[in-house]
N, C-alpha and C positions, 0 to 999 in steps of 0.2 A: 336518424332513423330509430325505429323504435325498438325498445330493447326485445330481444328475440329469443334469449336463456331463461330457461330453467331449471331447477333441478328436479330431478323427481320427489324426493319428501316434499318439495313445497307441493309440487303438483297434486301429491295425497292430500295434503292438509286441505287445500282449496276445496278438494270434492266433499270433504269432510265437514264443511261448513255449512253445506245444503240443508235441507230438512226441515222439520218441524222443530219449534224452539220449547213447544210444551210436552215435555217429557219428564218421566218418573224422576223424581228427585236423585234417587241411589244410579240412574243411567247417567247423572253428571261424573260418577265417579268411577265410573267402567272404563278399561282399557280402551281406546278409541279403537274400530276396525279400519285396516286398511280399505281403499277402493278396490273394485272389480279390475280397473284396470291398471291399477298400478301392480295387482299381480300378475296380470296378465304379460305386460309389459317386463317386469322380473324375471317371468318363467320365460318369456323369447328370448331375452338377453342373455339368459343362462344355458340356454339350449345352442343358442348362437356360438358363444365364446368357448373355445377349445381346452380340452384339459389343461390344467397347468397355466392357463391365462390369468390375469388380474387385472382390474381396472386401474386405467394409468391417467389420470388428471390433469390437465396443462395447467403449468405451474406459474405464468405469465398472464398478464392482461386482466380483463374485466370476468371473462368465461372460465371460471376453474372448477367447473362441477366434471364429474365423471360422464356421468348423463344429460346432456341437454337437448332443449325444444327449442325446434325454429321450422318455419316454413320453408322447406327446401324446392318444393314442386309448384307454388304459388297457387293451391289450390283452397286456401283460407283454414285450413288445418295443419295443425305442428307434428311435424315428423321427430321422434326420437332419434338424437346421434351418442352413439357410446363410443367411448375411448379408452381401448385395453391394452396391454403389452405380452406379447406371448413369449418364444423361442424362436432362434433361426435366424435367417439373414434379413426378414422382413417383417419385424416383432411386434411394430406398431400397429396398430389397426385402427379405423375410422369405420364404424355400422353403421347403418341405417335402419330404422324400424318404422313402419307405417303401419296404419290400421286396413286390415282386409276383412270387410265382412264381419266388421265388428272385433276383429283379434287382432292383436298385435304380430307383424312376422317380421323377419328380416329381408329386405329388398335391394339393398346394396352396401357394399364393402369395400374399402382399399387399403392395403396393408403397404409400408414402407421403411426403410433401415430408419435407425435410431435408438439412443440410450432411453429416451422420455420424450412425451410430449410438451413443446415450449409457450406455446400460446393459440390461440383458435377465434376469429371474429368471423363472422356473418354478415355478408353484404350482397348487395345487389349489382352484378358486375359484368352479366352476357344479354341484357336488355328484355331477358324473358321473365314470365312473373316467378318469383319465388328467392332464395337466397342461394349464393354458394359460400361453400364452404372454404375458410382461407385458414390453412393449419400449419404451424410450424413443429418441425421436429428437431431433438437433438440429436446431434450424428454423434456427441461424446460428453463427457462430461466438464470438459471443455467450452469455448462460445461457438464451436463452428455448428452451425442450424440449416436446415434446409429447408424452403417453403412448396407446398402444393396448394394448388386453389381446384378445387373439386365444384362439377355441377350435375347434380341430381338428373337425369335421363331415365327414359324406357329401359335401356340396357343396363342400367348404373349409375356409380360413379366417375364420372369422365374428367379425366385431368387436364385442365387447362394451361397451367404452367408449372411448371419445376425449376427451382431455382435457390440459392443460396444467401442467407441475407444475414445481416447483424440487427436491423430493425428493419419492421416492416409498418403499414398502416394502409388503408385503403379512404381515398377520398376523390371527390368527383370534379378532377381540376379542369374540363372540357364542358361542364354545365349540362353534359348530355342525357343526364338523369342515371348514368351507369357510374360504380366506383371505380377509378383507376387505383391500380395497387403501385404502391412506392415502396422500394425496396432500398435500402444502404447496406453496403459491405466493403468488405476491406479491397484493395486492390494491389495484386502482387506486384506490380510494374511500378508501383507508387505508394510513398508512406499517406498519401493524402486519400479520404473512402470515395466512393463511386457512389452515384445515386442513378436508379434505371425505374423508368416508369413502364408499365402495362396496361396496353386501353384497348378496350374492345373494339374493334376497326374491321368493315369488310367479314361480319360471322368469326372473328378468331379474337384470342388476347395476344395481342401484337407486343412486343416491348419497341418502345420509343428509345431516341438516340440516348447512350448514357452522358452524365454530366457529372465534373470532379467537384468534392468537397473542399472548404477552405482547409481541413483537420483532419485527422486520421478519424475512424470510425469510433475507437476507444475513447476519444475526448468529448463525443457526444454529452450533453448535461439535460437538455428538453426537447421535447420535439411537441409542436402545436401545429393545428390548422386553421384557418380563415383567410377572408378577404385582405388580399395585399393591398389593393385599390378597389373600386366600384366595378366589380364584375369580374375580377379577377381573382378566383381562389388559390391559394399558397401554401406549401408547406413551409414552416419555421425551424429551423435544426440550430439551435443554440448550441457553442462548443466551447470548449476550454480553448484559450487561444495564448499563449505566453503565459508568464506567472502574472496571475490575479486578474485576469480579464476575458472576456470571452468574443467570439465574433457569431452572428447570425447569417447562416444560408439560407436564401428566400429561394426556392425552388417552386417555377409555376410554368406556365405555357409563355411563349412568346412566338406569334406567327403559326403556332400549330405544334411548337415542337418546346419540348422540357428545355428549361434555362435557370441556371444558378444566378440571381439579378446580383448577387455581392459580388462574383467574379466575371460577370457579362461585360465584353468589351465593347458592347452599342450603349453603356450606361455607366455613368461616372458614380459607384455606389462603393468600391471598394472599403477603404477604411474606416470610411464613415461608420461603420455597422460595429468596430470596437467600441468595447465597454467594459466598463468593473462587472464584474462576476458573476453578480447578486441582481442587477438590473434586466429584465426579462422583456420582451416582447408582449403585448397585450391589449386587448382592446380596452384601453384607460377610460375612453370616454363614451363607452357603452351604445357607439354607432355602428357596430356592426364590422367594422373596420379594424386590422390589427396595426398597432402604432408600435412603431421603434422607437425606442429611446437614445438620446444623444446628452452626456454629460457637460455642464456648464460650470466651469468653476467661479464660485462664489467671492467675495471680499473676503480678506482678513482685515481686521481690525489691530490699530499698532497697540501692543500690550494686552491682547487677547488671545491666548495661545489657542483657546478651545474655538477659535474662529476660522481657524487654519484647515486647509484640505476639505472644504466642505463642498457641495456642489448640488445645481440645480438639475432636473430632467427636462431636457426637451423632447416631447412626444411628436412624430411626427410619422405620415403613410408614404410609403415608396410609390410609385408610379412606374411603370414598363419602360418610360422613356429618360429615368433617373431622376425626374423632377420629385422634390420631397415637399410637401403639405405638411405645414406645421400645424400642429393644434393643438397644443396647450403646456405649460411650465407646473413641473411638480417640485415640491420639497421633499425628499422621503427619510421618514425616522424607519428605519428597516428593525431598531431595535426593543422599540415601543409599540411598531405596528400599526402606525398613523402615516398620512401624508398631506399635503395642505395643495391644493392648487395656488399658482403665486400669480399675479398679474404680469404681464411681460412688461410694464413701465419700469419696474422694480429690480429687472432681473441684472442688468451694468454695475447697479450699485447696493444690492442687497447683501446683508452680514448676517450669520446667525451663531450666537454662543451659547452656552451650555454650562450652567452652575447647578451644583447639589447643595441641597439645604441641609442641616444638622440632623432634620428628621429623615433624609436619605430621598427627599420629594426632589427629582431631576427638576430645573426650568428653563425652557428655552426660550432666549429672547432672539426678536426678529427686529433687524435694523438696519434704514438706510444711509450708506457713508455718504459724505457732504462737507462741504466746508465748514471746518469749525466742527463741535460737537455731533456725533451720529445722532438722527433720530431715531429714537424707538418706535416701531409700528405697533406691536403688542408681544405679550408675554404668554406661554402656554406651558401648562402642568398637567401632568398625570396623578393622583394621590389615591392610593388605596385607603381603607379602615370605615370602621361605622360612622366615623364624624368628618367624613373626608369632604362630602358636598355643604354641611355647614362651614368647614373652615375657607373652603373656596368662596363662599360667600364673603364671610367674616374679610378675607383676602381682596375682595372685590372683584372676585373673575367670574364671569358667567359660563354656566355649564356646556360644554360643547358637545359631549356625548357620555354613553356608560358602555361599558365592555366588561360584563364580569363584574368583578369588584372593585374595577378601577374607574374613577370617573373624571373625566378630562374638561381642563377650564380655560378658557384666555380672559388675558386681560388688556383692553386695548390702551395702547398711548395717547396722548392729549396733543401729539403734532399732527399739522396741518395734511401729513398722509396717511393717516392712520385709518384701518379699515372701520367700519362700526360691530357691534356685538353679532347682530343678524347675517353681517359680510363675512365674518370670519367662521359662524356658523356654516355657511354654505361652502366655506374655503377648506373646512375639515373631514376628509375622509378614513376610514378604515382600508387597512392594505390586505386584501382577499389573500387568501391560502390556495393553491392550486390543490385540489383533493388527490389529483393521481401522482404527485410529485412529491407532495409536501412543501415546494417552493413557493416563497411568496412572490407577488407581482403587484 
């Protein structure tokens, strides 16, 4: 979905960019004048805001401006949406301004209870042109929040849904061109959270059956959306599960009904999604599908303490019938921010050691455990400093990649299973950082 939000100051700045570049030099140092549209909209908002009211910008999500722009009626022109707070039983107001005969005027408003606005999204939900407003209000300074979905009509803002939530997102699960509203919230009758899905059906935004999470909503660490397998959009909810591990609940439609495939009785998918807390599902091979990780313990070498408690990650896609399609094996070094694609034939006998040189450089050595002495496949280092490149070359290491001030190099072994320098370069990747959460994947 295209980005539909733009703060008013940015709108004014864009207007100022127009015009002739051939102006007198002294004008370049003049204070820029705001556009007529800017003042017109500002005047309309000030006229509509009650005495004592103040702007109340959403505090979470991507859209955190007190005044935002979105095409709510589908006419190709953005409306302005202002968020403010007043006093009384319904102090939080969403107000829509549109141009009428070239002048901004308030065309709709909706007020609700709450302490402040939590978040706002704009999504095509009801199948008609234009975006709906998905807005969350904080009911207190604690965690209780309420959701409203508004559609702009000729009579004003029509509320399609009102519900409590802990987390909310919009995603097209049934691929009908309309986004569904997925709500995660606590359940007073159970320690585990509940997920509800509201879908546009028969001219209404109707609630599908609710399904349970594997954990309380307070345990949620990360939520992403994507294709679970070809043609099956899903919501992946990673939550803390016991000490030092997480579990991923996978919510998608099965025969038209919302299903948690991690807990589904019709598929054997339960404990297989439990894994170390730092490994999240992602599209590891960039094929458009979300892969799930499973840890595979590596071999430990006798007398090499650093080879203990290491693992490969097997990435796979989960299908709706519980079948798992294995995609690739990786060795992730989260501390240093890189990973390697590992050939499947190495999996059963691979071992990894780590040693530190006198200058602080860490050396990772990859070996195949076999009868007699283990075979060294290759060694990998990351080195900083002005002379890092030349030092790697002196040591016989080929340059794999550069990131910032770090130079990464690899030295192939001389055994029959050792990869070539070209193969090592293809195996090496940097770990991406998820910009919304700061988590690595």
